[in-house]
N, C-alpha and C positions, 0 to 999 in steps of 0.2 A: 504494500500500500504506500509506504513511504517513498519508494523509488518511483512509483507510478505518478504520484502527486508532484514530486520534484521535477518530473519530465514535462509537466503541463506548462503551457505558456501562462505566466502570472497575470497577463493582461487579457487573456482569452476568455471566451464565453464559458468554457468548461470550468475553469478555475473560479470564475465569478458565480457560477451555479453552485459549486461546492461551498462557497462562503454563504450563499443564500440558503442552502439546505441545512447548514450547520451554523446557525446564528451565534451560538455561545462559543464557538471556536475562534480564537484570535487569529488575525491575519498572519502574525509571526509563526504561530504553531502550524498553520495551514501551509505556509511556504516551506517549512522544514519537514512537513509530512508527519507531524506528531499527532497521532490519533489514538483513541481508545476504542474498544470493541463496539460500544453502542453507536459511535460515529460511523464506523465502517458499515454496520447494519443499515443505518439510515441511508447511506449513499447507495448501497446495493439495492435497496427498495425504491430509490428515486429514479423514475423512468425518464424524467427531464434531464438528469445528469448524463445518462447514456445517449439521449437524443442529440446533445450538443457536441458529441465526440466525432472526430474524424474516423475513417475506416481503420487506420492503424491503431489508434487509441482504443477503439471499440473492441478490436480483436484482443489487445492486451488485457483490457478490463474483463472481457468474457473469460479468457483463460485464467486470469487471477481468481475470478469467482468459482470457476470449475475446480481449481486446486484447493482453495481455502474452504469453500462450503462443503457440507456433507459430513456425516458421522461414520463413514465406513471407508475402507481401503478399496479403491476402484481396481478392477482387474487389470486395466491398462494404465495404471498410475504413472509408470515411466514415460509413456507417450504423452500423457496429459501434462506432466511437469516439463518435458522437453518442449512441448508446444508453447507453454507459458514462457520458458526461457527464450525461445526464438521470437515470440511476439514482443517481449520486453526489450530484446536486443534491437529489433526494428524500431522501437520507440526511442532507443538511445539511452537505456538505463540498464542497470544490473540489479540482481536481487540476491538476497541471502537465502540459501537453501539448507540451513542446518537441519531442520526437521524433515524436509522433503528428501534430502540426501539419505538420511537414515531409513526412511520409509521405503525408498527405492531399492535398498540393499537388503531388505528383510528376507528375500528368497535365498540368500547365501547362508543364512543361519538355519540350523536344524529346527524342526517344529517343536521339539521337546527341550529347547534350550533352557527355559525357565523352570522345568519340572524338577530338576535335581537341586538339592541344597546341602550345605555342609553341616 
């Protein structure tokens, strides 16, 4: 989320819509991409925010939502994360994949890894 917002034009309609959708968020925090979970949820639900995006921004936003939302591990998680990385790269930003990196490599660990204890 932070990298996505930092890539937005600060004078553009998309950034202005972000400020309008989150009136309690200061401009300084918005420019730095400092968000809490409820703010992210509000933006995800805001259809006008998506409507003001260009095609490249919309693809990056959609892939971000696909990776972040959901309570289950998708069968094609590696492809979904790779798609998000590619879309963010097109947008000109990088993203931190600490959690997603670990999730993508779960297939290398045995299924009973946590079953044994000392």
